[in-house]
N, C-alpha and C positions, 0 to 999 in steps of 0.2 A: 913231763907233759900229760896231760889225764886225758885218757883215750875216749872218746864216747863210744856208748854201748850200740850196738847195730840199731835196736829200737831209735834210741836216742840221734843216730844219724839219719836213717830215715823221717824222724819228725822235723830235724834240720832243714834236711832236702825237700822235703813237704813246704816247710813255712819258707825257703830259699825261693820255691816255684811259684809259690803264692804272692809272694812280694814280687817279682820278674813279673809275672802276670798282671799285679795290680798294676804295678809301673807302666806295663804295654798298654795296658787298658785305660789307663789316664792320659799317655801319650797320647792315644787314638782318639780318646775325648777330646783335648785339647787341639789337634788335628780336625778334627769336626767342628768344634766350636770357630775356629777362624777360618775355615772353609766357609760358613754358614755366613760370618759376618763380613769374607770378600765379598760372596754373592750379593749380599744385602749391598756393600757398597757401591757395587757392580751398577748391580737394578736402580738403585736412587741415582746414580749418575747418569744414565741409560733415561729414565724417567725425568731427570731435569732437564735433560739436554732437549729430548722430545718436548717438552714443556716450552722451554724457551725459544726452542724453532716455530711451534705452535703459533706461542703470543708473539713473537718478533714479525709473522710472515701474516697475522691476524692486524696488528695493529702497528709496529712501527718499519719490518723491516720490506714491507710492500709499497708501492708507492703510494703518494698521497698521505691523507691525515686520516683515520678511523672517526667516523659519527655514531654513536649510537643510533643502532634502529627504534624507527617508530611504529614498527609493523605492516601490515600489509593489505588492512582493510580498504574495503572499496567503497568508496563515498555513493549516497543517492544524489540523485538530479539537483538537490536544494541547497547539497554541502558543498559542492562544486565554488571554488573561491573562497569560502571563510576556512581553511587549515593553515595551521600555525607549525612551518618546519624548524628545525632545527639547526639546519644549515641554510646558506644561501649561495648556490643553487640546492635543492634540497636534494637529499640521497636515499630519502627514505619516507614512509608513513603513508597514510592515507591519500587514496588515488583514485582517478576515474576510472571508470570499467573499460573505456578503451587508449587507447596508446598512438600517438602521434607517429606519425609516415615516419618509416627509415629514412636516411640522408639528407640532404640538403636542403634548410629551411632559410628565408629570409625572412621572416617574421620570428618573432620570440611566441617560443611553446610554453603554454599556461603549464604552471606547477604540475597541477595533479597529473596530465598527460605525461610527461617528462618522466616522473616518478614510475609510473606504468610501466613505462618502456625500460626504465633501471630493473623492475623485477625481474622484466622479462628476459634479462639476461644483458640490456643495451649497457651502452654508456654512451653520455652528452658531452659532446664540446662545446663551451657556447664562450660568446665574444663578450666584450663592452670597447665599442669603438665609432665614432662616427662613419658610417659607410662612404659617406662625401668627400672622407680623405684619403688621397692614394696609396698612403703607407698602411692605414686601416683595408684597403680593399687586396691589398698584396698578404696582409696577414689573415685573411680569410681566407684566399684562393690559398694560399699554402694550408691551410687546417683541413680547408675543403678536399685537397690531395689526399690527404692520410685518410681524413672520414669514408673517401668513395671508397677504400680498400677493404672496407668491412661492411657486413650487411646487418647489424646490430648497432651502427654507429647513427647517432644525430649530430648534426652541425646546426646551430643557431642564435640570433644575436641575445644576449641579457640584459639588456639595459640597467643599470642601478650596481653591478657586483665591484667591490673594492681591487678586482683586480683587471686586466685585461683578458684575460684567457680563464675559464674554468676549468676542470673535468669533473664530471662526477658519475660515480656509478653507485650499486647499492651500498650505502654506508663507510663511503670513500669519498673522498672530495683533494682535489687536489688546485692551488690557485696561484696566476705566477702572470710577471707582467714582459717578459722578453717571449720570443716563441723561441721554443726547443723541441726539433722535431723529436728527436732521441727520446724527452721526458712522456710527450704526449703518447709517441706508439709505447712505450713499457707501459703505462697507465690503461692504456687500450688493450693491449695483448694481456695485460694480468688478470682483466676483469671482465673483458669481452664473454659472451654466452655463458655466465653461470647462473642460472634460475632461482630465483631467490621467492619459486613460491613456497607455503608453507606446506610440508609433508600432509599427506592424508593419511 
């Protein structure tokens, strides 16, 4: 067996230490890369979850259907009655400079007034049935009992809508034919008192 000289042994030991150090350094670099990758994945999962939650709340997870906003412009005196809306009843868009009185109404509310109520954080509950009909009167009374609980809600007839009941808030609408107190309350609670004026 050949023996190494002292110089050669030291050289071999230094080489072994260098190799061991290099292996340790590579191991630490792999661990750092793995940590970075895991942190990126966790960040992406959190970001995707937050985006999904926000999108769901704005579009599908909240009551009613989303209707794209038509803006908040106030109409001049000669423009009232000339506005085209993207939903019926309207949920946003150009509107009168004043609002409809909060509470129960016996007559339809002009579209331009009710849109301003929605901009101010209100919710409109409207119905389409003949008030001479006893069933309709019973429906209106049930809806009125709900609307009276809120300070920023209105109830009014709305002839011509495609369903018996329509609920509107800024950029949200829900229409249905059968009275459902839980559905009405959930819609109102979800959107009432949310101000939609443009930020200044």
